[in-house]
N, C-alpha and C positions, 0 to 999 in steps of 0.2 A: 218761406223756405228758399235758400239760395240754390244755385245750380248744382254745386258740389254735394249739398245735403240731399237734394232730390235724386241725383245720380247714385249716390251711395245707397239710398233707400231702394231704388229700382234694382241695383245689383244684388242687394240682400234678398229681394224677391226672387231673382233668378236662382240664387242658391236654394231658396225654399222650393222652387219648382223642380230643381234638379235633385231634391232630397239629399242634399249634402250637409252633413253636420260637423265634420271634422274641420277645425279652424285652419289647419295647414293646407287644406285643399284650395287650389286657386285656378284650376283649368277645367272648363266645361268640356273641352275637346278630349281630355283624357278619358272621361266617362264614355264619350261616343266611340272612341277607338276600341275600348275594351268590349263593347257590346254591339258593334256594328255588324250588319249582315247576319242576323240570327237565322238558324235553319228553318226552312219552310217546307212543310210536308205536302201541302196542296199543290198539284202540278200547275194549275192555272196561276196561282199566286207566285210560284217559283219562276214561271216564264215571265210574268210581269216584272218581278224583281230583277231578273237578268236584263230585260229590255231597258229598265229605268237606269241601269248602271252604264249604259252605252252612250256615246256622244249622240247629240240630236241629229247630226247629219253624217253619213258615212264619208270617209276619205278614201279616194282611190289609192290602191296599194302602189307605193313608189319606194325606191331605195333612198329617198331623201326626205327631209322634214317637210310636211305639207304646209308650207308657209308662203307659197308663191302668190304674187299679186294677181296673176292672170287666172287663178283658180281659187277664189276665196271660199273659205269654209263657212257654212252657216253657223250663226251664233248658237252657243249651247242653250239647252232648254231653260236654264236658270234665268236667262235674261228676258225680262218681260216688259220693261219700260225703256223709253228713249234715253240714250246716253246724254249727259249734260254737255253743254258747250262751255268752253272756258271764256269768261268774260273779261278778265283782267289781263291786259297786255303788258309786256315788259316796259321798263322806263324809257321815256323819250320816243315811244312808238317803235322802237327797234324790233326787228324780227328775231325770234329766238326759238330754237328747238330743244333747249336744255330742259331737263326734267330732274326734279329733286324727289328722292324717296326718303321720307323722314319719319322718325318715331322716337319717343322718349322711353318706350318700353323695349326691353331686350327680348330676343327670341321670337319676334313676330314675323320673321322672314323677309326683312327689307333687303338684305344683301342677296338672298336668293332671287328676289324679285328684280333687283338691279341687273344681276348676271344674266338672267333669262331674257329680260327685255333687251339688253345689249346684244345678246346672241341673235334674237329675232330681228332686230333692226338691221343687224349686219347682213342677214339673209336677204334683205331688200336692197342691198347695195350701199347702205349708209356707212360712212366712215365714223366709227364710234369711239368715244373716249369715256371710260368709266372712272369717276373720281371718288376715291375712298376717303371720305371725311369722317368716317365713323371711328377711326382709331384702331379698328380691329384687324385690318389688313387681310381680310379673307377673300376679297374679290378675285385675286389671281388664282386661287385654288380651284375655282370653277372652270378655269381654262387650262388645267393640267399642271399648274405650278406645284412645287413640292417644298418651297421655302418662302419665308417672308423677307422682303426687302422693300424699304421705302423708295420713292422716286418713280420714274416712268418705266413701265415694262410693256413689251409688245408681244402679242400672241397671234399666231397664224393658224388657219384651219388646215387640216390635211389636204394636200393637193393644191393648196394656194388658190382655192376658188373664191375666197372673200378678200376684201380689203382687211388688213390687220386690225384687231381690236387693241386699243391701248388702255392700260390701267395705270392710273397715277395715284400713289398713296403717300401718306405722311404719318409719322409717329405722333405728331401733335399739330393738327391743323391750326394755322394762324394767319394773320393778315399778310405777312411776308410771303408765305407759301402760296396764298391765293393770288397775290399780285405778280409774283415772279415765276411761278410754275404753272398754276392752273389757267390763268387768263391767256398767256401766250399759247398754251396747248389747245385751248378752245378755238383759236383762230384757224387751226389746221384740220379740223374735223367738221362733220355735218351734224352730229348728234352727241350731246353730253348728258350723262346720267350721274347725278350726285347721290352717293350713299351717305346719309347724314344722321347723326344721333347726338347724344349729349356731349361727345368729344368736340363737336364742331360749333358749340354754343357761341364762342367768341367771334365767329365769322358767319353765323347763321344768316343774319339779315343781309349781309353783302352778297352771299351766295344766292339767296332766294331772289334778290333783285335781278339776278342774271337769268332766272328761269321763267319758262312759260307755264309750266304745270308743276304742282306739288302733289304727290301721292303719299298717303299715310296708311300703311297696312295695319289691319286690326284683327285680333283674334277674339273668339268668344271666351274671353278670359278676363278675370277680375282686374289684373294689373294693366292689361291693354286698354280695357274700357275706361278705367279711372283716369288714364292719362289724357283722354280726349278733352276734358274740361281744361286741363293745363295747357294743352296745345292751342285750344281756342283762345285762351287768355293771352298766350304769348303773341298770337297773331293780332289780337285786338290792341295790345300795347304797341306793337310795331306800327300798325296803321295809324294809331293815335299820335305817334311820334312823327308821322309824315312819310313813313316808308312805303314804297310802291312794290308790294309783294303779292304774288298770286294767292288767292284763297286756297286752302288745302282741300283736296278731295280724298275721301276715305274709301278703302276697298277691303272687304273681308277676305282673310287668307285662311287656308286650311279649313274651309267651310263645308259643312254637310247640310244641304238644304232639306234633307229628309229627317233631320233631328229637330224635334219641336223646341228643345232647349236652345239650340243655336238660332232658330228662327226668332225666338223671343228676344235673344240677345241682339239680333239684327234690328228688330222692331224698336228696341230701346234706343239704339244708336241713331236710327233714322229719326226718331222723335226729337233727338237732341240736335242733329245737324242738318236735317231735311234732305234736299236733293243733292247735297254734296257727298252723300253716301252713294257710291256707284251701284247701279242695278246689277252689275257684273260682280261675281265673286270668284276667287281662286279656290277650287275645291281641295279637300284633303286627299292626298295620294301617297302611298309608300314609295312611288316612283321617284319622288323628289329626294327623299333620304338616300335611296339607292344611287341616284345620280351624284349626289354630294360625296358619297363614300368612294365613288370612282373618279372624283375630281372632274366632274363634268356638269354642264347644265342639263336639266331634264329635257330641254329642247333637242339636245344632242343624244342623250342617253335613251329617252323613250319618246321619240317624236310623234308617235301615233297615239299616245296616251291622252285621256280626256284633260288632264291637268296641263299638258303642253298646249292643247287647244285653248284653254282658259288664258294662259299667258299670251297666246297669239291674239285673242280677241281684245285683250287690254292694249296690246301693242298697236293694233289697228285703230283703236279709238285715239290713242296718243298721236298716231300719224295724222289722223284727221284734224286734230286741234293744233298740232305743231308739225306740219308736213315738210318732208324733204323728198328728194327723188327716190323712186323705187326701182330696184333692179334685183330680182330674186335669184340668188345663187345659194345652193344648200348642200350639206353633207352631213353624215351622221357618225363622226368619229371624234376622238379626243383631240383637242387643240395642242399645239406645241409653242414653246417660247423661242423667239428669235435670239 
């Protein structure tokens, strides 16, 4: 039995565990959201349920996002194993702090991940460039934009407490765009985050060769899980052709560690890709959707929320494997465009 057949069999088992019979159903997370937090009548159980929903370490009340380097926040309770080290360096031994967030599946939250990571890196004093290679053009909206325009856009925080965040988009990512717009812009910043999908297929290998880390967000979802074997095959072919690209690390998004169905989905993926599935997950939270509706990152909109802490923990790991200078400056209001 080949890898795809085995994965399809395991996904079918997940459907069986979820007691889902309708062929159109494709999201395990949908079932969890409909039935999460059932009423508890026992006072002791109610107190335990309330405590389990809180972050594992309290954050001192501040009027700013709790992301300062001098006061690190303890890792959420979901993290139980050591974070992996990135073993593949960029070509020619060059130092790189570029990160690629890639997926073949839509709706897995990769643009949200890019925007929040960019915001958090900026709070550490990094000069950040977000490169939209997905073709969707949504990254500017997380920083207060109200329209779509390709090309370079610059966003500043209220009060000017940060270095500006730059967002570079393209209607159709191609080699000319990469050489004449992206690479020159990369020389002027400290951190680059690429938002990549099927629209960037023609320049995927060239972009990945510029990166130190590749993240693939995954949902407990049939479409998302089935793309993993395709992504792995793509990497295998690139490496076989002599490409020097970093191996992808996978991170579960919108994850509920208390849902046994989602835990089974996680175990399935871990069996397929091993320690390249990060021990850290981004939990499900309505705060993310509320932030997007207000054209903000959740790091700005709900800085004290558990999901904001999840994004921060991921950013801290990325800083460890691809470090730049840290200088925390924070604020909690919508950004504006220059």
